[in-house]
C-alpha positions in Angstrom: 13.0 -22.3 21.3 10.0 -20.2 22.4 11.0 -20.8 26.0 14.2 -18.8 25.4 12.7 -16.1 23.2 9.4 -15.6 25.1 10.6 -16.5 28.6 7.6 -18.8 29.0 7.1 -22.6 29.1 5.4 -24.1 26.0 2.3 -25.0 28.0 1.9 -21.6 29.6 -1.6 -20.3 29.3 -1.6 -16.7 28.1 -5.0 -15.1 27.9 -7.4 -17.3 26.0 -4.5 -19.4 24.5 -3.8 -22.8 26.0 -0.3 -23.1 24.4 2.5 -20.6 23.9 2.7 -21.4 20.2 -0.9 -20.4 19.7 -0.3 -17.0 21.3 2.7 -16.5 19.1 0.7 -17.4 16.0 -2.0 -14.9 17.1 0.6 -12.1 17.5 2.0 -13.0 14.0 -1.5 -12.7 12.5 -1.9 -9.3 14.2 1.5 -8.2 12.9 2.7 -7.9 16.5 5.2 -10.8 16.6 7.9 -9.0 18.5 5.5 -8.6 21.4 6.2 -12.3 22.1 9.8 -11.4 23.1 10.5 -11.8 26.8 9.6 -8.4 28.4 12.4 -8.9 30.9 14.9 -8.1 28.2 13.7 -4.5 28.3 14.1 -4.1 24.6 17.8 -5.1 24.9 17.8 -7.4 21.9 18.2 -7.2 18.1 14.7 -7.1 16.6 15.7 -8.8 13.4 17.4 -11.7 15.3 14.3 -12.1 17.5 12.0 -12.1 14.5 14.2 -14.6 12.8 13.9 -17.0 15.7 10.2 -16.4 16.2 9.5 -17.1 12.5 11.7 -20.2 12.7 9.7 -21.4 15.7 6.5 -20.9 13.8 7.9 -22.9 10.9 9.1 -25.7 13.2 5.6 -25.8 14.7 3.8 -26.3 11.4 1.0 -28.8 12.0 2.0 -30.7 8.8 5.3 -32.3 9.6 6.5 -32.4 6.0 6.2 -28.6 5.9 8.6 -28.1 8.7 12.2 -27.1 7.9 14.8 -29.8 7.8 17.7 -29.8 10.3 20.2 -28.4 7.8 17.9 -25.5 7.0 17.4 -24.8 10.7 21.1 -24.6 11.2 21.5 -22.2 8.3 18.6 -20.1 9.5 20.1 -19.9 13.0 23.5 -18.9 11.6 21.9 -16.2 9.6 23.1 -17.5 6.2 19.5 -18.2 5.1 16.3 -16.3 5.8 13.6 -18.0 7.8 10.8 -19.5 5.7 7.7 -17.4 4.9 5.1 -18.3 7.5 1.4 -17.5 6.7 -0.4 -15.4 9.3 -2.8 -18.3 10.0 -2.4 -21.9 11.0 -3.5 -24.4 8.4 -6.3 -26.6 9.9 -5.0 -29.9 10.9 -6.2 -31.9 13.9 -7.9 -30.1 16.7 -5.8 -27.0 17.0 -5.9 -23.8 15.1 -2.9 -21.7 14.1 -4.6 -18.5 15.1 -7.9 -17.4 16.6 
């Protein structure tokens, strides 16, 4: 999903971040989430839709699998009939990665 929204591959290193999702998490923590949207769009997108997809991507990337949205919820979020889940601005510690730096 982030490949489409951000215009980057998941393993793209951006600054100090080894993975795209870690960079998106950092932007979320800094309340700059929409900066993750592919700059080549030149602002030609609906901010609310982009934010919905970015939050969905964060929810689907939760390090605890049981906390990730189920398929039915994902479809409802994508269709706009349900709001994306609330995503904390930090990544819960699990394994070796951190949600945000």
